[in-house]
C-alpha positions in Angstrom: 77.7 126.8 65.6 76.9 123.8 67.7 80.5 122.6 67.3 81.7 126.3 68.5 79.6 126.4 71.5 80.4 122.8 72.6 84.1 124.0 72.5 83.5 126.9 74.6 81.8 125.1 76.9 84.8 122.8 77.5 87.4 125.1 77.7 88.2 126.0 81.3 90.7 128.3 82.7 94.2 127.6 84.4 93.5 127.0 88.1 89.8 125.9 88.1 88.4 122.5 88.1 86.1 120.9 85.6 82.6 120.8 86.3 81.8 116.8 86.2 78.3 117.4 85.1 79.6 119.2 81.9 79.0 117.8 78.8 82.5 117.0 77.4 83.3 117.0 73.5 83.9 114.1 71.0 87.4 113.6 69.6 86.2 115.1 66.2 85.0 118.3 67.9 88.4 118.5 69.6 90.3 119.0 66.7 90.9 114.9 66.1 92.4 114.3 69.7 91.6 111.1 71.1 89.3 112.2 74.3 88.1 108.9 75.0 89.1 107.4 78.6 90.9 104.8 76.6 94.1 106.9 76.1 96.6 105.4 73.6 99.2 107.5 75.9 103.0 107.7 74.8 105.0 105.5 76.9 108.7 105.1 77.9 110.7 102.8 79.9 112.4 102.6 83.5 115.2 105.0 83.4 117.6 103.3 86.2 119.7 106.5 87.1 116.8 108.7 87.7 115.0 105.8 90.0 118.2 105.9 91.7 117.8 109.4 92.8 114.3 108.7 94.4 114.0 108.9 98.0 113.5 105.1 99.4 110.2 105.7 100.9 108.7 106.9 97.4 110.5 104.0 95.5 109.4 101.6 98.1 106.0 102.9 97.9 105.7 102.0 94.2 103.5 105.1 93.3 104.2 108.7 92.2 101.3 111.1 94.1 100.7 113.7 91.7 98.4 116.7 92.4 96.9 118.1 89.3 93.6 120.4 87.8 91.3 119.6 85.2 89.2 121.6 82.9 91.5 123.3 80.5 92.2 121.6 77.3 94.6 120.7 76.3 96.4 121.0 79.6 94.3 118.8 81.6 90.6 117.8 81.3 88.3 115.1 81.4 87.7 112.6 79.0 84.2 111.3 77.3 83.5 109.7 80.3 83.2 112.9 82.5 85.9 111.5 84.8 88.9 110.2 83.6 91.7 113.2 83.6 93.6 113.5 80.1 95.7 116.5 78.4 99.2 117.3 78.4 99.9 117.6 82.1 98.7 114.0 82.6 100.6 112.6 80.0 103.8 114.2 80.9 103.2 113.0 84.5 102.7 109.8 83.3 105.9 109.9 81.3 107.9 111.2 84.6 106.6 108.0 87.0 107.3 105.5 84.3 111.0 106.7 83.8 111.1 106.6 87.5 109.7 103.2 87.5 106.4 104.1 89.5 102.7 104.1 88.8 101.5 107.4 88.6 98.5 108.1 91.0 97.0 111.3 89.6 94.8 112.9 92.0 92.4 116.2 90.8 92.3 119.0 93.0 91.8 122.8 92.7 94.4 125.2 91.8 94.5 126.5 95.6 94.2 123.2 97.1 97.0 122.0 95.0 99.6 124.0 96.8 98.3 123.3 100.3 98.7 119.5 99.1 102.4 120.1 98.2 103.0 122.0 101.5 101.7 118.9 103.6 103.6 116.1 101.6 100.1 115.1 100.2 101.3 114.9 96.8 104.7 114.1 95.6 104.5 116.5 92.5 102.5 119.1 90.9 101.8 118.9 87.2 99.4 121.9 86.6 100.7 124.3 84.1 102.9 126.0 87.2 104.9 128.9 86.4 108.5 129.0 88.0 108.5 132.3 90.1 110.9 133.8 92.6 108.5 134.1 95.0 107.5 130.4 94.8 111.1 129.3 94.8 111.0 130.3 98.5 108.7 127.3 99.1 109.0 125.0 96.1 111.9 123.2 94.2 111.1 123.0 90.4 112.2 121.0 87.4 111.2 122.5 84.3 109.5 120.8 81.2 107.7 123.3 78.8 108.0 127.1 78.0 105.4 129.5 79.6 103.8 131.6 77.0 100.7 133.6 77.6 98.2 135.0 74.6 95.5 137.3 74.1 92.4 136.0 72.0 90.0 137.9 70.2 87.4 137.4 67.5 88.6 136.6 64.2 89.1 139.3 61.3 89.8 142.6 63.5 93.1 144.4 62.9 93.8 144.9 66.8 97.2 143.1 67.7 99.1 143.3 71.1 102.8 143.8 70.8 103.1 145.4 74.5 101.4 147.0 77.5 100.3 150.2 75.4 98.1 147.9 73.0 95.7 147.5 75.9 94.8 151.0 77.0 91.0 151.5 76.6 90.3 147.7 75.8 87.9 145.3 78.1 90.0 142.1 78.9 88.8 138.8 80.5 91.7 137.3 82.9 91.9 134.8 85.2 92.0 135.6 89.0 95.2 134.9 90.7 97.3 134.2 87.4 100.6 135.7 86.4 98.9 137.0 83.5 96.4 138.9 85.5 99.5 140.7 87.2 101.1 141.6 83.9 97.8 142.9 82.8 97.4 145.0 85.9 101.1 146.2 85.7 100.6 147.2 82.2 97.2 149.0 83.1 98.8 150.8 85.7 101.7 151.9 83.8 99.4 153.0 81.1 97.3 155.4 83.5 100.2 156.9 84.7 101.3 157.9 81.3 98.1 159.4 80.6 96.3 156.9 78.3 92.9 155.2 78.7 92.3 152.5 81.7 91.7 149.0 80.7 88.8 147.4 81.9 89.6 144.1 83.6 87.1 141.5 83.6 86.7 138.3 85.9 84.3 135.5 84.8 83.1 132.5 86.8 83.2 129.9 83.9 84.9 129.7 80.5 81.5 129.5 78.8 80.6 132.9 80.4 84.5 134.5 79.1 83.7 133.2 75.5 80.1 134.1 75.6 81.2 137.7 76.3 83.9 137.5 73.8 81.5 136.4 71.1 79.1 138.8 71.9 81.4 142.0 72.2 81.1 142.6 75.9 85.0 141.9 76.1 87.6 142.8 73.4 89.9 139.8 74.3 90.7 137.1 76.6 94.2 136.7 78.2 95.1 133.4 79.1 97.8 130.3 79.0 99.0 129.9 75.2 98.1 126.4 75.0 94.5 127.1 76.2 94.1 129.8 73.4 95.9 128.0 70.6 93.5 125.0 71.3 90.4 127.1 71.5 91.3 129.1 68.4 91.8 125.7 66.4 88.6 124.2 67.8 86.3 126.9 67.6 87.2 128.4 64.1 85.8 132.0 65.5 88.7 133.7 67.1 92.4 134.4 66.6 95.5 135.0 68.5 96.4 138.6 68.5 99.6 138.7 70.9 101.8 136.3 72.7 104.2 136.8 75.4 106.5 135.0 77.8 104.6 134.3 81.3 107.9 135.7 83.0 107.6 139.2 81.4 109.5 140.8 78.5 113.1 139.9 79.9 113.1 136.7 80.7 111.4 133.6 79.0 108.9 131.9 81.6 109.1 128.2 82.2 106.7 125.6 83.6 107.7 123.2 86.0 107.1 119.8 87.8 106.7 121.4 91.3 107.5 119.8 94.7 108.0 121.0 98.5 111.4 122.5 99.0 114.0 120.3 100.1 111.7 117.3 99.6 114.9 115.4 98.0 112.5 114.7 94.8 113.5 117.6 92.7 116.5 116.0 91.3 115.0 112.5 90.2 112.3 114.7 88.4 114.8 116.3 86.3 116.7 113.0 85.6 113.5 111.4 84.5 112.5 114.7 82.4 115.9 114.6 80.7 115.7 110.7 80.0 112.1 111.4 78.5 113.6 114.3 76.4 116.6 112.2 75.2 114.4 109.2 74.0 111.9 111.2 72.1 108.7 110.3 74.2 108.6 113.9 75.5 108.5 115.4 72.0 105.6 113.0 71.1 103.4 114.1 73.9 103.9 117.5 72.9 103.3 117.1 69.4 100.3 114.9 70.1 98.8 118.3 71.6 99.8 120.4 69.5 102.5 122.3 71.7 105.8 121.2 70.3 106.9 125.0 69.9 106.9 125.1 73.7 109.5 122.5 74.2 112.5 122.8 76.0 116.0 121.2 75.2 116.4 120.2 79.0 115.3 120.1 82.1 116.8 122.6 84.8 116.4 123.0 88.6 115.2 126.2 89.9 116.3 128.4 87.3 115.3 132.0 87.1 111.9 132.7 87.2 109.2 135.5 87.1 110.6 138.3 89.6 109.1 139.4 92.9 108.0 142.5 91.8 106.1 141.3 88.9 103.9 138.8 90.9 101.5 138.6 93.5 
């Protein structure tokens, strides 16, 4: 029970910052993953072709200023010292910086302020599980690096599976506010009500521990969140299971997560080249395998591919 409660307390929802006073799990409690501040990160070497695509001011500065969020294992959270950022997003940002011949300057912020920082050019790039959407493409450029999958998590042992919108009718489900999965869930609920099905009860919680305590007590039927978070919590906690998984861009399009930069900043081609370089040299695959998300790998990085349609997002 102790292990499960610690795992719950450590897990955060996408777009939320970690509580710096929270007790972090040991590596044993996080499925054997190294959560010490002394990370044995996967490394790569400078790729000259990618580095040559950088604007001179960034290349001369020698650093890549990365905006990101922490608090959601395994995407981004804090190590056992309660201050060192670790996780998939940090590792991939570090790889890209190295391929560009730059030192990563990872700056932790909130989900909302991440985009403010990109708009003002405070950050060169955002690595924070950011989904490509048609609306966001109006303001940002994207270089993709991972599939965007979202999943439902429920207590283990039930016979309820979610294969589509009708399966949430009459259920109580927690979701993160302002996320793509919230919009998908709301759209499903509206369609169900129009069809005469019972409405879902959509719940929002201030902290991940509140969400998972509600799930364990039966006050909610499921949590709908990013697949890496759900898969990680299922593995660590041992008391829940994934009951449905979907693309974050809807039923007709595979969603994609991308390195995000201010539109027309002149940086996106360098990010794409760096990502393709680390995909080719195998270091990218090692990072994803390290965090148990190898099934979300992409074969190449794309610039501004089709994303979640405007009529399916906020």
